[in-house]
C-alpha positions as CSV (number, residue, x, y, z in Angstrom):
1,X,-4.4,11.3,-6.3
2,X,-1.5,13.8,-5.9
3,X,2.0,13.5,-7.3
4,X,3.3,12.7,-3.8
5,X,0.8,9.7,-3.6
6,X,2.1,8.3,-6.8
7,X,5.8,8.5,-5.8
8,X,7.3,5.2,-5.0
9,X,9.2,4.5,-1.9
10,X,12.4,2.5,-2.5
11,X,14.8,0.6,-0.3
12,X,18.5,0.8,-1.3
13,X,20.9,-1.9,-0.2
14,X,24.6,-0.9,0.2
15,X,26.3,-4.2,-0.3
16,X,29.7,-2.7,0.6
17,X,28.4,-2.2,4.2
18,X,26.3,-5.3,4.5
19,X,27.7,-8.4,6.3
20,X,24.8,-10.7,5.6
21,X,23.1,-11.0,9.0
22,X,19.7,-11.3,7.4
23,X,17.6,-9.0,9.5
24,X,16.2,-7.3,6.4
25,X,15.3,-10.6,4.7
26,X,13.4,-11.7,7.7
27,X,11.4,-8.5,7.9
28,X,10.8,-8.3,4.1
29,X,10.5,-11.9,2.9
30,X,8.2,-11.1,-0.1
31,X,10.7,-8.4,-1.2
32,X,14.2,-9.8,-0.3
33,X,15.8,-13.2,-0.4
34,X,19.4,-14.3,0.6
35,X,22.2,-15.5,-1.5
36,X,24.3,-18.5,-0.5
37,X,26.5,-16.3,1.8
38,X,23.5,-14.7,3.5
39,X,23.6,-11.4,1.7
40,X,20.2,-9.8,0.7
41,X,19.0,-9.9,-2.8
42,X,16.0,-8.2,-4.3
43,X,13.5,-10.7,-5.6
44,X,13.6,-8.4,-8.6
45,X,17.0,-7.4,-9.9
46,X,19.0,-4.5,-8.5
47,X,20.2,-3.0,-5.3
48,X,17.2,-0.6,-5.1
49,X,13.8,-2.2,-4.4
50,X,10.5,-0.4,-5.0
51,X,8.3,-1.0,-1.9
52,X,4.6,-1.7,-2.2
53,X,1.7,-2.5,0.2
54,X,2.8,-2.8,3.8
55,X,6.5,-3.1,2.8
56,X,7.4,0.6,3.5
57,X,6.7,0.3,7.2
58,X,8.6,-3.0,7.4
59,X,11.4,-1.5,5.4
60,X,11.6,1.4,7.9
61,X,12.0,-1.3,10.6
62,X,14.7,-3.0,8.6
63,X,16.6,0.2,8.2
64,X,16.4,1.0,11.9
65,X,17.5,-2.6,12.9
66,X,20.3,-3.1,10.4
67,X,23.4,-3.6,12.5
68,X,25.7,-2.3,9.7
69,X,23.4,0.6,8.5
70,X,23.5,-0.9,5.0
71,X,19.9,0.0,4.1
72,X,18.4,3.4,3.1
73,X,14.9,4.5,2.2
74,X,14.8,6.7,-0.9
């Protein structure tokens, strides 16, 4: 396994840009949930979420489809 293989892919949520439409939570239900106003929350604390399994591909879709461009892959 190379160093590149061990590097984690992460999804960063910029809550200052988000307006709570929920596209990302629909695409990543195991990773994200919504608060009472519809804003995405990581199921684990923080605004940056480490992606595992098939999540990186779905996260790319969420970034592409986010109407407010509030998501970024790191």
